[in-house]
Phi, psi and omega in degrees: 000140174266128183243128183229132178266136183284135176245179191299331179296346181241009178293121183080012175275146175295146181302318180298318178298320180297316180296323178289333174291321177292328185232067186298339180266008183287151177299152179300130180093352183295316181299317180296324178296318178298318181294313183295325182278349183088003177287340172242125184229156180243120181053037175083002182234161176294140182229181176248164181296331186272352183297140180268132180280156172225159184304139182079357168299159177238125175256130177244142180235130172291126189273080171276165179298321181294314181295315180300321181292335183272344182296140181230138178284335183266137176286149183295159182290343176235125181276097184266121180271331178202149176206138167224198185286344185254323186221168164223151175246121183249154175262102184282131175290155176292146177087355181260123178287158176291315181238163177294130177245358176216167187299318181238088183212131175295148176207157189297318183298312182290322175300317180296317180293321177296318180295317180298324177292315178300327181278359180070028173230059187296143175195160172271137183254138182236114178300129176273320171229167185230150172243146174299157180310315186282345183273138176257169170116196191288129176219143185260133175231132179272152183268359179203164179294326179292320177294322177298322179294318180300309184282332174298320177297320179298317180298317181291321187275319184237347183075176175252141175278099186239141175233131180249158167251132180227126173264116186241158175287139175078195184229109176282183169305153184306324175207160181186171176235125177255121185236029178290132179296145177234129180054036178076011182238145177300136183216144181218132176229131178250145181211161166209150178285133176248334177209151178241142177233201180281107182053036178203163178220141172264122184251146164264124190233134176236116174277123180278320173260180186227057180276160180298130179057029189304307183299314182298315182290320180293317179293324176295329183291339176255020176063033176228066183292155176294132181299131179089356181270083186295334180296326184242031170090013182271001178086166180249110178254106184302334182284351180260134173276343177224224173221176193273060178226126187228125175282097192272313188229128180230131175240136179212165177262120181283143179292335185258333192207036172087201187281140177233136172239126182236136173244140180258120176309141183290138182293153174304322183300314180288320177301314182294320179297316178300317178299317179295334180264015172090012177259112186294137188299312181299322178296317179298314182296320177296321181294314182291330176295319177298320178298325181295337183266353185263128181285330182240161181297000000 
């Protein structure tokens, strides 16, 4: 048996996503087959594809010739948190735009399309929702225009159940609702403090409406801007490629198989920033795992 201990880049990742990260060239459904047959186990017991991993967990793999041949030392060029025949959910790094904004610039859509081609599953990708350049975390991309229409309607009609992590300057009320109108439209953002650091707080944030830059603008409106968000008063930190806002948890209804909840592992950039601001890494990782298990803010 091959035994692997989970580290922070895979903390809160689904087991199926982790196996596909280990074996990026594996056939579609291979990871799920390993889990269902018991050839892939978590902490010595049978698990499900949807179970979320946490740091120091142990994943064991039965070493067949096929599995061994598929293992790769290099992580794939696109961090896929979930995938089916219609969509994929990717973990976007901070500082990476969704689309090209200059002639020679990396962007998530083109990186994703190049990766799908390299994997011999070429397709055009259509963002179902979007994240600002500076925001990291889970974003949904459809594999066809028809799939984009299906999920686009879901976003418009019912929205996405999304939870963000935001590191902000200072200490707001322990929890609150910000209902300041944006662009002449009713807008609502709910938050609560989950950890405190040196002149900063880590918030769990849920946007109820979906206005442009809503979280950033609402937090700035209560004088608690996102750290590194220079546009809305969060300052310019040269060591950050983005700012301290992470799309952590997304729940949606799949067209093929019911409800899905995906969590995006927190970026090194945000982990390191929290540590520099006095939030201990192990404490943060334990806290975000608890957040991954909570249905409500």
